[in-house]
N, C-alpha and C positions, 0 to 999 in steps of 0.2 A: 533561513531554515526552509527546506523544501519537504513537504509531506509526501509520504509514499503514494497517497491517492492522487495528488497532483502530478507526480512523476509518471504514474501509470496512465493517467488521462492523456498526458503528452505522448506517451509511447503508443497508445491506441491510435491517436491521430496520425502519427508517423507511420505506424504499421499499415493503416488503411491505404496510405499512398503507395507503400511497397506492394501491397496485395493488388491494388488496381493496376499498377504497372506490370506486375507479373501476369495478371489476367490478360491485359492487352497484348503483351508479348506472346503469350501462348496462343491467343486467337490469331494473331498475325502469322505465327509459325504454321499453325494448322491450315489456314487458308492458303498460304503459299504452297504448301505440300498438296493441298486438295482444293483446287479452284472450283471444282464442281459443287463441293459442299458450301463454299462461299456463295455461289449463285443460288443454291437452294435456300440458304438463310436470308439472302437479300429478297428473294421472292416471297418468303414467309412474312418478312417485315412489311413488304408492300401490300400483301393480301390483308394483313391485320389492320393496316391503315384504311384500306378500302372498306373492310367490315365495319370499322368504327364510323366512317363517314356514312355508310348505308344505314346504320342504326340511328345516327343523328338525324338523317333525312327521312327516316322511316321508309326506306327503299326495300321493301320485302322481296321484290323480284330478284335483286342482286344478292341478297343474304344467303340463300340456299346454295347457289353455285360457288360462291366464295368459300363457304364453310366446307363444301365437298372438296374443293381444290386444296384447301388448307390441310384437311385430313390426309389427302393423297401425298402431299409434300412431307408431312410429318412421318408417314410410314416409309416413304422413300429415303428420307434422311436417316431414320433409325436403322434401316437395312444397310445403308452405306457405311454408317459409323461402325456397325457391328462387323461387317465384312472387312473393313480396313483396320480394325483393332484400335480405333480412336476412343479416347476417354470420352464418354458421353457427357461428362461435366466439364469439358475443356474450357467452356466459355463462362464458367462460374467462378466467383471469388473463392480462393482456397485459404483456409485458416493456416496460420503460421505455427501455432502451438497446439498440439493435440491434447495436452493436459488441461489447460485452462480455456481452450477455445477462444483465445485472444481477448479474454476478459481481464486477465491479470490476476485472477483469484481462482483458487481451487477449494474444494470441500474436503476437509480432513476426515479421517476415519471416525472421529468423534462428532462429526457433523458441523464443525466450526469452519468459518471462512479463513483462508490464509493466502498471503501473497504467493504467487506461483514461483517456485524456486527454479523451474525449468527455463523460463524465458525472462524473468524479471531480476536476474542476478545483478546486472549493472545498476538498475534502478534502486535496488536495496542498498548496494554499496554506496551509491551517491546520497541516498537518504541518510544512512548511518553517518557519513562524513559531515553532512550539513546539520546533523542533529547532535553535535558535540562529541562524536566518537571517531573522528578522523585518525586519532592515535591508538585506536583499540581494535584494529582489524583482526587481530589474532584472538580476540575474545569472542568465542562462538558458543552457541548452545551445544553443538556437537562435542566440543572439547571440555565442557563444563562438568565437573565432578559433583554429583549430587550427594555424595557421602559426607563424612566429617572431614574438616580441613583444620589441622592444628587444634583438634579438640572441639571445634565449633560446628554445630549442626547447620547444614546449608539447605537441605531439602525443605524443612519447615518454613523458614523465612521466604524461600523461593515461592512456595505455593501460596503463602499468605499475601505476599506482594503482588503476585500475578492476579489474585482476586480483586485487587484494587482497581485495575483497569478492565478486567474481564467481566466482573460481576458488580463493580462499584461497591464492594463489601468493605465495611469498616468506615472510619472517619475519613474525610477528604485529605486531612493532613496526618501523616503517620511518620513515626521515627523508628529507624532501625539502628540499634546500638550494638556494637560488638568490639572486642579488643583489636588492637592493631595487628596487621599481618594475618588476618583470618579470611581474606578474600572478599571483603565487602564491595570493593570497587568492581571486581570481576563479576560478582553476582548482580550488581546494579546495572552494569553495562549490558550483560546478557539479557536481563529483564527488559531493559529499554528496547533492545533489538527485538525481543520477543513481542513486545507491544506493537512495534512497527510491522512485524511480519503478520500480525493479526489485523493490519489495516488502520491502526490508530496513529495519530500524530503524537510523537513522544520526543523528549529531549533529555540528554544527560549533561549535567553541568557539575563543576566544582564550585564550592562556595566562594573561593577566591576570584573566580571569573567575574563575579558580579561587581567588581571594581570597574568593569567596563560598562559604561552607561548604555552603550548600544545594545548589549545583551538584555538589560532590564527593560529597555524600550521596545524590544522586539515583541510585537503582539503574538506572533506565532509561538514564541516560547512561553509567554505569560498565559496563553489560552490553550495550549496543546492538551491532548487527552491525558497525558501522563508526564510528569516532570520529576526528575531525580536531582537533588542537590547533595552531592557527595562531599566528604571531608569537611563537614560543618563542625564548628566548635563554638563555644560561648565566646572565647577570646577574639575570634575573628570579627565579631560584631563591634569590637573596639574601633575598628576602621569604620568611620561614620558613613563613608560612601558605600561600602559593602553592605552595612546594616540597612541603610536607606533603600538601596536597590533591591535587596532580598525582601524587605518588608513590602515594598511596592508590588513585587511579583506575587507574594503571598496574599496580599489584599485582593488583587485581581482574581487569583485562582480561588480564593475563598468565596468570592461573590458568585462564581460560576460552579462551585462545588466540584472543582477539577482535582483529581487525585494527585497529591504531591508527596514524595517520599524524601525525607531528610535522613542522611546517613552520617553516623558519627561514631567516634570511639568513646564518647562520653555518654553516660546514662541520661535519660530524659530529665531527671531531677536537677542534674548539674547544668544542663542546657537552659532550663527554665530559670534557675537561680542566677546564672551568669550572663545571659544574653541581653542584648539591647532590649529595653523595656517593651518596645512595640512588638518585637518578635517573640519575646518571652510570654506576652499575653496570648499569642496564638499557639505557642508550644504547650502552654498549660492546658489547652483543650485538645491537644493532639493524642492520637492513639499510639500504641506500641506494637511493633512487629516482634 
């Protein structure tokens, strides 16, 4: 599992290399076209070195002439750049993204931080894929219908679940129950992506996936900021391996008060009554969405 923050950090490092190369290429291009400007800049560098040495040696006699020559060169340089129509910032590093200023995050109208959709689309896609949602690329917030779907309210649970990772509201373990074919998976995937967009580490899983020991042993999954376990049922815990692995993850998350959402077609009472006793004990203390 790759978190969005680690992916952005990697991107910032690679972008720095790109920006440095572009800067060097621009300087080389300008100097090739304007050799006299290069000579002025070389002299300015030399004068500043001499000024530094004079200051270190307390050579007050040399300081004034050097400062005067530096001032003359700067004025000459400014005039030349203006006359030739050269970008005065040609030798500075230029940002690649004007929206996030290469930080990877923007501030929304509501004042919250969000991953920059302008330059971090690939990182978001990679993060979604590594966070259990490789098969859900079409599930997007933009296409999500906040109205009623087959008689089920979607906006209310959406807002309540969102508060789990935004405001840490409610109990760390929450259960969302609704009938089959009411869009629970769609809602869960969209909310997991929403958490990632806000910079959280989040993972979407199906209860049956926990038959894979590797998933339950993944610390990034067990300790992420928000975890969804979809398609959970009491009967699935008859599989001792699944029950043991889910319980292990819930134990870790409970210790760190990490928000976990269990999604099921069965009401909480049924889940408590029929689940593996270890998980049932935890579900008995869970909240409802």
